[in-house]
PDB file of the backbone (N, CA, C, O) and the ligand in Angstrom, with CONECT records:
HET     ZN  A 101       1
ATOM      1  N   MET A   1      53.056  19.019 -37.028  1.00  0.00           N
ATOM      2  CA  MET A   1      51.851  19.851 -37.154  1.00  0.00           C
ATOM      3  C   MET A   1      52.134  21.178 -36.412  1.00  0.00           C
ATOM      4  O   MET A   1      52.668  21.222 -35.303  1.00  0.00           O
ATOM      5  N   ALA A   2      51.732  22.250 -37.118  1.00  0.00           N
ATOM      6  CA  ALA A   2      51.977  23.576 -36.564  1.00  0.00           C
ATOM      7  C   ALA A   2      51.088  23.841 -35.348  1.00  0.00           C
ATOM      8  O   ALA A   2      49.983  23.306 -35.248  1.00  0.00           O
ATOM      9  N   LEU A   3      51.567  24.649 -34.453  1.00  0.00           N
ATOM     10  CA  LEU A   3      50.861  24.923 -33.227  1.00  0.00           C
ATOM     11  C   LEU A   3      49.518  25.606 -33.450  1.00  0.00           C
ATOM     12  O   LEU A   3      48.541  25.389 -32.733  1.00  0.00           O
ATOM     13  N   GLU A   4      49.525  26.478 -34.530  1.00  0.00           N
ATOM     14  CA  GLU A   4      48.230  27.173 -34.840  1.00  0.00           C
ATOM     15  C   GLU A   4      47.156  26.251 -35.328  1.00  0.00           C
ATOM     16  O   GLU A   4      45.977  26.605 -35.299  1.00  0.00           O
ATOM     17  N   MET A   5      47.540  25.038 -35.791  1.00  0.00           N
ATOM     18  CA  MET A   5      46.566  24.019 -36.229  1.00  0.00           C
ATOM     19  C   MET A   5      46.000  23.296 -35.026  1.00  0.00           C
ATOM     20  O   MET A   5      44.838  22.890 -35.027  1.00  0.00           O
ATOM     21  N   ALA A   6      46.822  23.134 -33.994  1.00  0.00           N
ATOM     22  CA  ALA A   6      46.379  22.374 -32.797  1.00  0.00           C
ATOM     23  C   ALA A   6      45.320  23.088 -32.036  1.00  0.00           C
ATOM     24  O   ALA A   6      44.434  22.445 -31.473  1.00  0.00           O
ATOM     25  N   PHE A   7      45.370  24.428 -31.990  1.00  0.00           N
ATOM     26  CA  PHE A   7      44.417  25.202 -31.145  1.00  0.00           C
ATOM     27  C   PHE A   7      42.984  24.925 -31.563  1.00  0.00           C
ATOM     28  O   PHE A   7      42.186  24.563 -30.698  1.00  0.00           O
ATOM     29  N   PRO A   8      42.596  25.068 -32.829  1.00  0.00           N
ATOM     30  CA  PRO A   8      41.184  24.819 -33.157  1.00  0.00           C
ATOM     31  C   PRO A   8      40.776  23.393 -32.865  1.00  0.00           C
ATOM     32  O   PRO A   8      39.635  23.142 -32.476  1.00  0.00           O
ATOM     33  N   ILE A   9      41.685  22.459 -33.045  1.00  0.00           N
ATOM     34  CA  ILE A   9      41.342  21.035 -32.767  1.00  0.00           C
ATOM     35  C   ILE A   9      41.074  20.830 -31.292  1.00  0.00           C
ATOM     36  O   ILE A   9      40.126  20.132 -30.933  1.00  0.00           O
ATOM     37  N   VAL A  10      41.883  21.417 -30.432  1.00  0.00           N
ATOM     38  CA  VAL A  10      41.668  21.339 -28.994  1.00  0.00           C
ATOM     39  C   VAL A  10      40.351  22.020 -28.631  1.00  0.00           C
ATOM     40  O   VAL A  10      39.606  21.544 -27.776  1.00  0.00           O
ATOM     41  N   LEU A  11      40.084  23.118 -29.281  1.00  0.00           N
ATOM     42  CA  LEU A  11      38.832  23.835 -28.987  1.00  0.00           C
ATOM     43  C   LEU A  11      37.614  22.986 -29.334  1.00  0.00           C
ATOM     44  O   LEU A  11      36.680  22.857 -28.542  1.00  0.00           O
ATOM     45  N   ILE A  12      37.643  22.420 -30.513  1.00  0.00           N
ATOM     46  CA  ILE A  12      36.547  21.597 -30.948  1.00  0.00           C
ATOM     47  C   ILE A  12      36.354  20.343 -30.059  1.00  0.00           C
ATOM     48  O   ILE A  12      35.236  19.967 -29.708  1.00  0.00           O
ATOM     49  N   LEU A  13      37.484  19.728 -29.720  1.00  0.00           N
ATOM     50  CA  LEU A  13      37.406  18.566 -28.785  1.00  0.00           C
ATOM     51  C   LEU A  13      36.847  18.952 -27.434  1.00  0.00           C
ATOM     52  O   LEU A  13      36.080  18.192 -26.844  1.00  0.00           O
ATOM     53  N   THR A  14      37.221  20.133 -26.927  1.00  0.00           N
ATOM     54  CA  THR A  14      36.679  20.604 -25.644  1.00  0.00           C
ATOM     55  C   THR A  14      35.173  20.793 -25.747  1.00  0.00           C
ATOM     56  O   THR A  14      34.433  20.422 -24.836  1.00  0.00           O
ATOM     57  N   LEU A  15      34.715  21.377 -26.867  1.00  0.00           N
ATOM     58  CA  LEU A  15      33.305  21.573 -27.059  1.00  0.00           C
ATOM     59  C   LEU A  15      32.546  20.264 -27.098  1.00  0.00           C
ATOM     60  O   LEU A  15      31.492  20.136 -26.475  1.00  0.00           O
ATOM     61  N   PHE A  16      33.074  19.284 -27.830  1.00  0.00           N
ATOM     62  CA  PHE A  16      32.414  17.973 -27.915  1.00  0.00           C
ATOM     63  C   PHE A  16      32.323  17.267 -26.526  1.00  0.00           C
ATOM     64  O   PHE A  16      31.305  16.677 -26.164  1.00  0.00           O
ATOM     65  N   ILE A  17      33.435  17.365 -25.786  1.00  0.00           N
ATOM     66  CA  ILE A  17      33.484  16.700 -24.491  1.00  0.00           C
ATOM     67  C   ILE A  17      32.536  17.401 -23.540  1.00  0.00           C
ATOM     68  O   ILE A  17      31.885  16.748 -22.724  1.00  0.00           O
ATOM     69  N   SER A  18      32.446  18.721 -23.631  1.00  0.00           N
ATOM     70  CA  SER A  18      31.519  19.497 -22.724  1.00  0.00           C
ATOM     71  C   SER A  18      30.076  19.118 -23.054  1.00  0.00           C
ATOM     72  O   SER A  18      29.266  18.883 -22.157  1.00  0.00           O
ATOM     73  N   ALA A  19      29.760  19.059 -24.369  1.00  0.00           N
ATOM     74  CA  ALA A  19      28.425  18.689 -24.803  1.00  0.00           C
ATOM     75  C   ALA A  19      28.052  17.306 -24.274  1.00  0.00           C
ATOM     76  O   ALA A  19      26.940  17.094 -23.790  1.00  0.00           O
ATOM     77  N   PHE A  20      29.007  16.361 -24.374  1.00  0.00           N
ATOM     78  CA  PHE A  20      28.767  15.030 -23.966  1.00  0.00           C
ATOM     79  C   PHE A  20      28.528  14.972 -22.441  1.00  0.00           C
ATOM     80  O   PHE A  20      27.620  14.269 -21.999  1.00  0.00           O
ATOM     81  N   VAL A  21      29.291  15.667 -21.664  1.00  0.00           N
ATOM     82  CA  VAL A  21      29.134  15.699 -20.204  1.00  0.00           C
ATOM     83  C   VAL A  21      27.757  16.287 -19.837  1.00  0.00           C
ATOM     84  O   VAL A  21      27.041  15.742 -18.997  1.00  0.00           O
ATOM     85  N   VAL A  22      27.404  17.410 -20.484  1.00  0.00           N
ATOM     86  CA  VAL A  22      26.081  18.034 -20.237  1.00  0.00           C
ATOM     87  C   VAL A  22      24.946  17.062 -20.535  1.00  0.00           C
ATOM     88  O   VAL A  22      24.024  16.930 -19.731  1.00  0.00           O
ATOM     89  N   LEU A  23      24.997  16.362 -21.703  1.00  0.00           N
ATOM     90  CA  LEU A  23      23.972  15.474 -22.126  1.00  0.00           C
ATOM     91  C   LEU A  23      23.884  14.257 -21.166  1.00  0.00           C
ATOM     92  O   LEU A  23      22.786  13.837 -20.802  1.00  0.00           O
ATOM     93  N   THR A  24      25.033  13.704 -20.764  1.00  0.00           N
ATOM     94  CA  THR A  24      25.038  12.573 -19.842  1.00  0.00           C
ATOM     95  C   THR A  24      24.383  12.973 -18.524  1.00  0.00           C
ATOM     96  O   THR A  24      23.558  12.233 -17.988  1.00  0.00           O
ATOM     97  N   ARG A  25      24.744  14.131 -18.007  1.00  0.00           N
ATOM     98  CA  ARG A  25      24.148  14.586 -16.711  1.00  0.00           C
ATOM     99  C   ARG A  25      22.650  14.795 -16.851  1.00  0.00           C
ATOM    100  O   ARG A  25      21.872  14.466 -15.955  1.00  0.00           O
ATOM    101  N   HIS A  26      22.259  15.354 -18.006  1.00  0.00           N
ATOM    102  CA  HIS A  26      20.806  15.605 -18.238  1.00  0.00           C
ATOM    103  C   HIS A  26      20.056  14.281 -18.272  1.00  0.00           C
ATOM    104  O   HIS A  26      18.976  14.161 -17.694  1.00  0.00           O
ATOM    105  N   GLN A  27      20.630  13.279 -18.952  1.00  0.00           N
ATOM    106  CA  GLN A  27      20.004  11.992 -19.051  1.00  0.00           C
ATOM    107  C   GLN A  27      19.911  11.328 -17.693  1.00  0.00           C
ATOM    108  O   GLN A  27      18.886  10.717 -17.392  1.00  0.00           O
ATOM    109  N   ALA A  28      20.927  11.419 -16.867  1.00  0.00           N
ATOM    110  CA  ALA A  28      20.882  10.846 -15.555  1.00  0.00           C
ATOM    111  C   ALA A  28      19.835  11.515 -14.704  1.00  0.00           C
ATOM    112  O   ALA A  28      19.156  10.866 -13.909  1.00  0.00           O
ATOM    113  N   HIS A  29      19.703  12.839 -14.873  1.00  0.00           N
ATOM    114  CA  HIS A  29      18.670  13.596 -14.115  1.00  0.00           C
ATOM    115  C   HIS A  29      17.304  13.153 -14.553  1.00  0.00           C
ATOM    116  O   HIS A  29      16.433  12.950 -13.706  1.00  0.00           O
ATOM    117  N   MET A  30      17.065  12.986 -15.887  1.00  0.00           N
ATOM    118  CA  MET A  30      15.782  12.552 -16.375  1.00  0.00           C
ATOM    119  C   MET A  30      15.435  11.142 -15.898  1.00  0.00           C
ATOM    120  O   MET A  30      14.289  10.840 -15.565  1.00  0.00           O
ATOM    121  N   ARG A  31      16.446  10.303 -15.877  1.00  0.00           N
ATOM    122  CA  ARG A  31      16.232   8.933 -15.443  1.00  0.00           C
ATOM    123  C   ARG A  31      15.835   8.879 -13.957  1.00  0.00           C
ATOM    124  O   ARG A  31      14.950   8.135 -13.534  1.00  0.00           O
ATOM    125  N   ALA A  32      16.565   9.731 -13.186  1.00  0.00           N
ATOM    126  CA  ALA A  32      16.258   9.791 -11.743  1.00  0.00           C
ATOM    127  C   ALA A  32      14.797  10.234 -11.540  1.00  0.00           C
ATOM    128  O   ALA A  32      14.103   9.717 -10.665  1.00  0.00           O
ATOM    129  N   GLN A  33      14.340  11.199 -12.360  1.00  0.00           N
ATOM    130  CA  GLN A  33      12.954  11.664 -12.228  1.00  0.00           C
ATOM    131  C   GLN A  33      11.950  10.622 -12.629  1.00  0.00           C
ATOM    132  O   GLN A  33      10.896  10.495 -12.007  1.00  0.00           O
ATOM    133  N   ARG A  34      12.274   9.848 -13.699  1.00  0.00           N
ATOM    134  CA  ARG A  34      11.332   8.805 -14.138  1.00  0.00           C
ATOM    135  C   ARG A  34      11.266   7.690 -13.173  1.00  0.00           C
ATOM    136  O   ARG A  34      10.241   7.012 -13.106  1.00  0.00           O
ATOM    137  N   ASN A  35      12.336   7.440 -12.387  1.00  0.00           N
ATOM    138  CA  ASN A  35      12.351   6.322 -11.444  1.00  0.00           C
ATOM    139  C   ASN A  35      11.803   6.700 -10.077  1.00  0.00           C
ATOM    140  O   ASN A  35      11.840   5.892  -9.149  1.00  0.00           O
ATOM    141  N   LEU A  36      11.309   7.887  -9.948  1.00  0.00           N
ATOM    142  CA  LEU A  36      10.752   8.346  -8.637  1.00  0.00           C
ATOM    143  C   LEU A  36       9.543   7.498  -8.255  1.00  0.00           C
ATOM    144  O   LEU A  36       8.824   7.040  -9.143  1.00  0.00           O
ATOM    145  N   PRO A  37       9.291   7.272  -6.955  1.00  0.00           N
ATOM    146  CA  PRO A  37       8.091   6.540  -6.576  1.00  0.00           C
ATOM    147  C   PRO A  37       6.799   7.312  -6.835  1.00  0.00           C
ATOM    148  O   PRO A  37       6.807   8.539  -6.933  1.00  0.00           O
ATOM    149  N   ASP A  38       5.738   6.611  -6.942  1.00  0.00           N
ATOM    150  CA  ASP A  38       4.411   7.287  -7.064  1.00  0.00           C
ATOM    151  C   ASP A  38       4.076   7.955  -5.778  1.00  0.00           C
ATOM    152  O   ASP A  38       4.671   7.694  -4.732  1.00  0.00           O
ATOM    153  N   ARG A  39       3.085   8.845  -5.879  1.00  0.00           N
ATOM    154  CA  ARG A  39       2.696   9.660  -4.710  1.00  0.00           C
ATOM    155  C   ARG A  39       2.258   8.729  -3.580  1.00  0.00           C
ATOM    156  O   ARG A  39       2.670   8.936  -2.439  1.00  0.00           O
ATOM    157  N   ALA A  40       1.430   7.701  -3.859  1.00  0.00           N
ATOM    158  CA  ALA A  40       0.914   6.804  -2.846  1.00  0.00           C
ATOM    159  C   ALA A  40       2.057   6.070  -2.145  1.00  0.00           C
ATOM    160  O   ALA A  40       2.061   5.937  -0.921  1.00  0.00           O
ATOM    161  N   ASP A  41       3.058   5.580  -2.957  1.00  0.00           N
ATOM    162  CA  ASP A  41       4.183   4.913  -2.411  1.00  0.00           C
ATOM    163  C   ASP A  41       5.006   5.818  -1.490  1.00  0.00           C
ATOM    164  O   ASP A  41       5.436   5.422  -0.406  1.00  0.00           O
ATOM    165  N   TYR A  42       5.206   7.051  -1.969  1.00  0.00           N
ATOM    166  CA  TYR A  42       6.013   7.994  -1.209  1.00  0.00           C
ATOM    167  C   TYR A  42       5.416   8.278   0.144  1.00  0.00           C
ATOM    168  O   TYR A  42       6.104   8.242   1.165  1.00  0.00           O
ATOM    169  N   PHE A  43       4.055   8.577   0.145  1.00  0.00           N
ATOM    170  CA  PHE A  43       3.395   8.914   1.403  1.00  0.00           C
ATOM    171  C   PHE A  43       3.350   7.662   2.332  1.00  0.00           C
ATOM    172  O   PHE A  43       3.455   7.784   3.553  1.00  0.00           O
ATOM    173  N   ALA A  44       3.196   6.493   1.741  1.00  0.00           N
ATOM    174  CA  ALA A  44       3.218   5.286   2.548  1.00  0.00           C
ATOM    175  C   ALA A  44       4.586   5.111   3.246  1.00  0.00           C
ATOM    176  O   ALA A  44       4.657   4.591   4.359  1.00  0.00           O
ATOM    177  N   ARG A  45       5.648   5.545   2.588  1.00  0.00           N
ATOM    178  CA  ARG A  45       6.998   5.355   3.111  1.00  0.00           C
ATOM    179  C   ARG A  45       7.372   6.420   4.141  1.00  0.00           C
ATOM    180  O   ARG A  45       7.966   6.099   5.170  1.00  0.00           O
ATOM    181  N   VAL A  46       7.028   7.699   3.871  1.00  0.00           N
ATOM    182  CA  VAL A  46       7.520   8.781   4.757  1.00  0.00           C
ATOM    183  C   VAL A  46       6.477   9.224   5.741  1.00  0.00           C
ATOM    184  O   VAL A  46       6.800  10.000   6.641  1.00  0.00           O
ATOM    185  N   GLY A  47       5.212   8.771   5.626  1.00  0.00           N
ATOM    186  CA  GLY A  47       4.170   9.185   6.558  1.00  0.00           C
ATOM    187  C   GLY A  47       3.273  10.202   5.932  1.00  0.00           C
ATOM    188  O   GLY A  47       3.549  10.727   4.853  1.00  0.00           O
ATOM    189  N   ALA A  48       2.153  10.486   6.644  1.00  0.00           N
ATOM    190  CA  ALA A  48       1.080  11.306   6.060  1.00  0.00           C
ATOM    191  C   ALA A  48       1.522  12.769   5.865  1.00  0.00           C
ATOM    192  O   ALA A  48       0.947  13.454   5.019  1.00  0.00           O
ATOM    193  N   THR A  49       2.498  13.263   6.597  1.00  0.00           N
ATOM    194  CA  THR A  49       2.920  14.654   6.433  1.00  0.00           C
ATOM    195  C   THR A  49       3.695  14.863   5.148  1.00  0.00           C
ATOM    196  O   THR A  49       3.795  15.991   4.665  1.00  0.00           O
ATOM    197  N   GLY A  50       4.238  13.817   4.594  1.00  0.00           N
ATOM    198  CA  GLY A  50       5.011  13.890   3.351  1.00  0.00           C
ATOM    199  C   GLY A  50       6.320  14.690   3.509  1.00  0.00           C
ATOM    200  O   GLY A  50       6.869  15.165   2.515  1.00  0.00           O
ATOM    201  N   ALA A  51       6.832  14.846   4.764  1.00  0.00           N
ATOM    202  CA  ALA A  51       7.993  15.648   4.983  1.00  0.00           C
ATOM    203  C   ALA A  51       9.216  15.032   4.237  1.00  0.00           C
ATOM    204  O   ALA A  51       9.358  13.818   4.093  1.00  0.00           O
ATOM    205  N   CYS A  52      10.065  15.950   3.786  1.00  0.00           N
ATOM    206  CA  CYS A  52      11.257  15.559   3.002  1.00  0.00           C
ATOM    207  C   CYS A  52      12.149  14.639   3.907  1.00  0.00           C
ATOM    208  O   CYS A  52      12.452  15.010   5.041  1.00  0.00           O
ATOM    209  N   PRO A  53      12.560  13.454   3.406  1.00  0.00           N
ATOM    210  CA  PRO A  53      13.445  12.570   4.193  1.00  0.00           C
ATOM    211  C   PRO A  53      14.778  13.168   4.492  1.00  0.00           C
ATOM    212  O   PRO A  53      15.442  12.765   5.447  1.00  0.00           O
ATOM    213  N   LYS A  54      15.198  14.145   3.676  1.00  0.00           N
ATOM    214  CA  LYS A  54      16.539  14.724   3.831  1.00  0.00           C
ATOM    215  C   LYS A  54      16.558  15.894   4.811  1.00  0.00           C
ATOM    216  O   LYS A  54      17.458  15.977   5.647  1.00  0.00           O
ATOM    217  N   CYS A  55      15.581  16.800   4.723  1.00  0.00           N
ATOM    218  CA  CYS A  55      15.662  18.013   5.558  1.00  0.00           C
ATOM    219  C   CYS A  55      14.389  18.215   6.369  1.00  0.00           C
ATOM    220  O   CYS A  55      14.362  19.140   7.181  1.00  0.00           O
ATOM    221  N   GLY A  56      13.337  17.426   6.214  1.00  0.00           N
ATOM    222  CA  GLY A  56      12.144  17.542   7.062  1.00  0.00           C
ATOM    223  C   GLY A  56      11.202  18.582   6.638  1.00  0.00           C
ATOM    224  O   GLY A  56      10.145  18.733   7.250  1.00  0.00           O
ATOM    225  N   GLN A  57      11.521  19.324   5.611  1.00  0.00           N
ATOM    226  CA  GLN A  57      10.634  20.415   5.045  1.00  0.00           C
ATOM    227  C   GLN A  57       9.353  19.786   4.494  1.00  0.00           C
ATOM    228  O   GLN A  57       9.428  18.729   3.866  1.00  0.00           O
ATOM    229  N   THR A  58       8.207  20.380   4.699  1.00  0.00           N
ATOM    230  CA  THR A  58       6.954  19.849   4.175  1.00  0.00           C
ATOM    231  C   THR A  58       6.502  20.594   2.923  1.00  0.00           C
ATOM    232  O   THR A  58       5.598  20.150   2.215  1.00  0.00           O
ATOM    233  N   GLU A  59       7.135  21.721   2.662  1.00  0.00           N
ATOM    234  CA  GLU A  59       6.813  22.502   1.457  1.00  0.00           C
ATOM    235  C   GLU A  59       7.442  21.862   0.243  1.00  0.00           C
ATOM    236  O   GLU A  59       8.605  21.462   0.277  1.00  0.00           O
ATOM    237  N   THR A  60       6.651  21.757  -0.871  1.00  0.00           N
ATOM    238  CA  THR A  60       7.189  21.140  -2.086  1.00  0.00           C
ATOM    239  C   THR A  60       7.000  22.051  -3.281  1.00  0.00           C
ATOM    240  O   THR A  60       6.194  22.981  -3.252  1.00  0.00           O
ATOM    241  N   GLU A  61       7.744  21.774  -4.318  1.00  0.00           N
ATOM    242  CA  GLU A  61       7.471  22.442  -5.588  1.00  0.00           C
ATOM    243  C   GLU A  61       7.332  21.382  -6.653  1.00  0.00           C
ATOM    244  O   GLU A  61       7.842  20.272  -6.505  1.00  0.00           O
ATOM    245  N   GLU A  62       6.636  21.723  -7.740  1.00  0.00           N
ATOM    246  CA  GLU A  62       6.184  20.776  -8.718  1.00  0.00           C
ATOM    247  C   GLU A  62       6.519  21.298 -10.115  1.00  0.00           C
ATOM    248  O   GLU A  62       6.364  22.488 -10.390  1.00  0.00           O
ATOM    249  N   HIS A  63       6.979  20.403 -10.999  1.00  0.00           N
ATOM    250  CA  HIS A  63       7.168  20.819 -12.393  1.00  0.00           C
ATOM    251  C   HIS A  63       6.875  19.590 -13.262  1.00  0.00           C
ATOM    252  O   HIS A  63       6.816  18.469 -12.756  1.00  0.00           O
ATOM    253  N   GLY A  64       6.695  19.803 -14.563  1.00  0.00           N
ATOM    254  CA  GLY A  64       6.442  18.726 -15.520  1.00  0.00           C
ATOM    255  C   GLY A  64       7.734  17.980 -15.824  1.00  0.00           C
ATOM    256  O   GLY A  64       8.811  18.574 -15.774  1.00  0.00           O
ATOM    257  N   LEU A  65       7.647  16.682 -16.140  1.00  0.00           N
ATOM    258  CA  LEU A  65       8.802  15.926 -16.505  1.00  0.00           C
ATOM    259  C   LEU A  65       9.512  16.470 -17.747  1.00  0.00           C
ATOM    260  O   LEU A  65      10.725  16.679 -17.727  1.00  0.00           O
ATOM    261  N   ASP A  66       8.743  16.704 -18.847  1.00  0.00           N
ATOM    262  CA  ASP A  66       9.324  17.248 -20.052  1.00  0.00           C
ATOM    263  C   ASP A  66       8.798  18.649 -20.255  1.00  0.00           C
ATOM    264  O   ASP A  66       8.167  18.920 -21.277  1.00  0.00           O
ATOM    265  N   GLY A  67       9.026  19.512 -19.357  1.00  0.00           N
ATOM    266  CA  GLY A  67       8.522  20.879 -19.500  1.00  0.00           C
ATOM    267  C   GLY A  67       7.319  21.194 -18.649  1.00  0.00           C
ATOM    268  O   GLY A  67       6.716  20.290 -18.071  1.00  0.00           O
ATOM    269  N   GLY A  68       6.965  22.435 -18.562  1.00  0.00           N
ATOM    270  CA  GLY A  68       5.908  22.840 -17.645  1.00  0.00           C
ATOM    271  C   GLY A  68       4.529  22.277 -17.847  1.00  0.00           C
ATOM    272  O   GLY A  68       3.761  22.174 -16.891  1.00  0.00           O
ATOM    273  N   SER A  69       4.191  21.909 -19.072  1.00  0.00           N
ATOM    274  CA  SER A  69       2.828  21.447 -19.347  1.00  0.00           C
ATOM    275  C   SER A  69       2.731  19.957 -19.360  1.00  0.00           C
ATOM    276  O   SER A  69       1.663  19.446 -19.698  1.00  0.00           O
ATOM    277  N   ASP A  70       3.761  19.206 -19.020  1.00  0.00           N
ATOM    278  CA  ASP A  70       3.733  17.758 -19.026  1.00  0.00           C
ATOM    279  C   ASP A  70       2.789  17.244 -17.951  1.00  0.00           C
ATOM    280  O   ASP A  70       2.770  17.759 -16.833  1.00  0.00           O
ATOM    281  N   ASP A  71       1.996  16.215 -18.296  1.00  0.00           N
ATOM    282  CA  ASP A  71       1.080  15.668 -17.314  1.00  0.00           C
ATOM    283  C   ASP A  71       1.730  14.802 -16.286  1.00  0.00           C
ATOM    284  O   ASP A  71       1.130  14.524 -15.248  1.00  0.00           O
ATOM    285  N   VAL A  72       2.949  14.361 -16.538  1.00  0.00           N
ATOM    286  CA  VAL A  72       3.698  13.661 -15.511  1.00  0.00           C
ATOM    287  C   VAL A  72       4.389  14.749 -14.650  1.00  0.00           C
ATOM    288  O   VAL A  72       5.281  15.449 -15.130  1.00  0.00           O
ATOM    289  N   ARG A  73       3.971  14.878 -13.396  1.00  0.00           N
ATOM    290  CA  ARG A  73       4.445  15.943 -12.530  1.00  0.00           C
ATOM    291  C   ARG A  73       5.544  15.393 -11.607  1.00  0.00           C
ATOM    292  O   ARG A  73       5.419  14.314 -11.028  1.00  0.00           O
ATOM    293  N   ILE A  74       6.588  16.154 -11.499  1.00  0.00           N
ATOM    294  CA  ILE A  74       7.681  15.780 -10.597  1.00  0.00           C
ATOM    295  C   ILE A  74       7.635  16.695  -9.376  1.00  0.00           C
ATOM    296  O   ILE A  74       7.594  17.916  -9.527  1.00  0.00           O
ATOM    297  N   VAL A  75       7.643  16.143  -8.204  1.00  0.00           N
ATOM    298  CA  VAL A  75       7.572  16.948  -7.021  1.00  0.00           C
ATOM    299  C   VAL A  75       8.916  16.876  -6.301  1.00  0.00           C
ATOM    300  O   VAL A  75       9.451  15.794  -6.060  1.00  0.00           O
ATOM    301  N   SER A  76       9.448  18.044  -5.964  1.00  0.00           N
ATOM    302  CA  SER A  76      10.719  18.105  -5.262  1.00  0.00           C
ATOM    303  C   SER A  76      10.557  18.953  -4.021  1.00  0.00           C
ATOM    304  O   SER A  76       9.615  19.739  -3.919  1.00  0.00           O
ATOM    305  N   CYS A  77      11.494  18.796  -3.048  1.00  0.00           N
ATOM    306  CA  CYS A  77      11.456  19.529  -1.818  1.00  0.00           C
ATOM    307  C   CYS A  77      11.784  21.023  -2.073  1.00  0.00           C
ATOM    308  O   CYS A  77      12.712  21.350  -2.812  1.00  0.00           O
ATOM    309  N   ALA A  78      11.000  21.906  -1.443  1.00  0.00           N
ATOM    310  CA  ALA A  78      11.250  23.339  -1.600  1.00  0.00           C
ATOM    311  C   ALA A  78      12.439  23.774  -0.788  1.00  0.00           C
ATOM    312  O   ALA A  78      13.019  24.827  -1.053  1.00  0.00           O
ATOM    313  N   GLY A  79      12.825  22.969   0.219  1.00  0.00           N
ATOM    314  CA  GLY A  79      13.960  23.364   1.056  1.00  0.00           C
ATOM    315  C   GLY A  79      15.297  22.953   0.459  1.00  0.00           C
ATOM    316  O   GLY A  79      16.186  23.790   0.305  1.00  0.00           O
ATOM    317  N   CYS A  80      15.455  21.647   0.114  1.00  0.00           N
ATOM    318  CA  CYS A  80      16.776  21.171  -0.334  1.00  0.00           C
ATOM    319  C   CYS A  80      16.762  20.751  -1.783  1.00  0.00           C
ATOM    320  O   CYS A  80      17.787  20.322  -2.312  1.00  0.00           O
ATOM    321  N   ARG A  81      15.597  20.869  -2.450  1.00  0.00           N
ATOM    322  CA  ARG A  81      15.433  20.496  -3.851  1.00  0.00           C
ATOM    323  C   ARG A  81      15.633  19.034  -4.126  1.00  0.00           C
ATOM    324  O   ARG A  81      15.860  18.667  -5.278  1.00  0.00           O
ATOM    325  N   ALA A  82      15.560  18.163  -3.113  1.00  0.00           N
ATOM    326  CA  ALA A  82      15.652  16.711  -3.321  1.00  0.00           C
ATOM    327  C   ALA A  82      14.413  16.261  -4.095  1.00  0.00           C
ATOM    328  O   ALA A  82      13.312  16.748  -3.837  1.00  0.00           O
ATOM    329  N   LEU A  83      14.583  15.346  -5.030  1.00  0.00           N
ATOM    330  CA  LEU A  83      13.448  14.813  -5.780  1.00  0.00           C
ATOM    331  C   LEU A  83      12.661  13.877  -4.863  1.00  0.00           C
ATOM    332  O   LEU A  83      13.248  13.005  -4.223  1.00  0.00           O
ATOM    333  N   LEU A  84      11.347  14.050  -4.792  1.00  0.00           N
ATOM    334  CA  LEU A  84      10.524  13.291  -3.833  1.00  0.00           C
ATOM    335  C   LEU A  84       9.669  12.222  -4.514  1.00  0.00           C
ATOM    336  O   LEU A  84       9.850  11.030  -4.266  1.00  0.00           O
ATOM    337  N   TYR A  85       8.759  12.635  -5.352  1.00  0.00           N
ATOM    338  CA  TYR A  85       7.867  11.663  -6.019  1.00  0.00           C
ATOM    339  C   TYR A  85       7.319  12.232  -7.302  1.00  0.00           C
ATOM    340  O   TYR A  85       7.539  13.394  -7.644  1.00  0.00           O
ATOM    341  N   GLN A  86       6.575  11.350  -8.025  1.00  0.00           N
ATOM    342  CA  GLN A  86       5.965  11.777  -9.260  1.00  0.00           C
ATOM    343  C   GLN A  86       4.491  11.396  -9.209  1.00  0.00           C
ATOM    344  O   GLN A  86       4.106  10.470  -8.495  1.00  0.00           O
ATOM    345  N   PHE A  87       3.671  12.111  -9.967  1.00  0.00           N
ATOM    346  CA  PHE A  87       2.274  11.681 -10.153  1.00  0.00           C
ATOM    347  C   PHE A  87       1.845  12.126 -11.506  1.00  0.00           C
ATOM    348  O   PHE A  87       2.447  13.012 -12.112  1.00  0.00           O
ATOM    349  N   ARG A  88       0.759  11.484 -11.997  1.00  0.00           N
ATOM    350  CA  ARG A  88       0.177  11.812 -13.312  1.00  0.00           C
ATOM    351  C   ARG A  88      -0.983  12.761 -13.069  1.00  0.00           C
ATOM    352  O   ARG A  88      -1.925  12.438 -12.346  1.00  0.00           O
ATOM    353  N   ARG A  89      -0.903  13.952 -13.689  1.00  0.00           N
ATOM    354  CA  ARG A  89      -2.006  14.914 -13.552  1.00  0.00           C
ATOM    355  C   ARG A  89      -3.192  14.463 -14.336  1.00  0.00           C
ATOM    356  O   ARG A  89      -3.055  14.076 -15.497  1.00  0.00           O
ATOM    357  N   GLU A  90      -4.367  14.501 -13.734  1.00  0.00           N
ATOM    358  CA  GLU A  90      -5.588  14.080 -14.418  1.00  0.00           C
ATOM    359  C   GLU A  90      -5.900  15.061 -15.500  1.00  0.00           C
ATOM    360  O   GLU A  90      -5.742  16.268 -15.317  1.00  0.00           O
ATOM    361  N   MET A  91      -6.346  14.556 -16.641  1.00  0.00           N
ATOM    362  CA  MET A  91      -6.719  15.451 -17.734  1.00  0.00           C
ATOM    363  C   MET A  91      -7.903  16.325 -17.339  1.00  0.00           C
ATOM    364  O   MET A  91      -8.870  15.818 -16.770  1.00  0.00           O
ATOM    365  N   PRO A  92      -7.854  17.631 -17.626  1.00  0.00           N
ATOM    366  CA  PRO A  92      -9.013  18.488 -17.285  1.00  0.00           C
ATOM    367  C   PRO A  92     -10.268  18.039 -18.016  1.00  0.00           C
ATOM    368  O   PRO A  92     -10.230  17.812 -19.226  1.00  0.00           O
ATOM    369  N   ALA A  93     -11.371  17.907 -17.305  1.00  0.00           N
ATOM    370  CA  ALA A  93     -12.600  17.429 -17.956  1.00  0.00           C
ATOM    371  C   ALA A  93     -13.274  18.598 -18.696  1.00  0.00           C
ATOM    372  O   ALA A  93     -13.788  19.547 -18.105  1.00  0.00           O
ATOM    373  N   ASP A  94     -13.236  18.461 -20.007  1.00  0.00           N
ATOM    374  CA  ASP A  94     -13.930  19.471 -20.855  1.00  0.00           C
ATOM    375  C   ASP A  94     -14.491  18.889 -22.089  1.00  0.00           C
ATOM    376  O   ASP A  94     -15.094  19.603 -22.890  1.00  0.00           O
TER     377      ASP A  94
HETATM  378 ZN    ZN A 101      14.382  18.662   1.646  1.00  0.00          ZN2+
END
């Protein structure tokens, strides 16, 4: 096989492998978020302050599991970005 034929094949293989690695990591990240403890379990475990077990920071940031408007909220540490807990946002009463 000519060398000029090998290059596009290697390129395509690299793209496929990269896509696979990215997807696998994303799935692992999503699974880690889904397996997070509930808010009540988390506070029962770490105490009423809710301080991050890794760095002790009490400031948190929150985002939706599947995008910003998801009602399942994922809370992570604002200091070290460790995943802390999840909770379900109550539907707005209207
Ligand atoms: Zn932290």
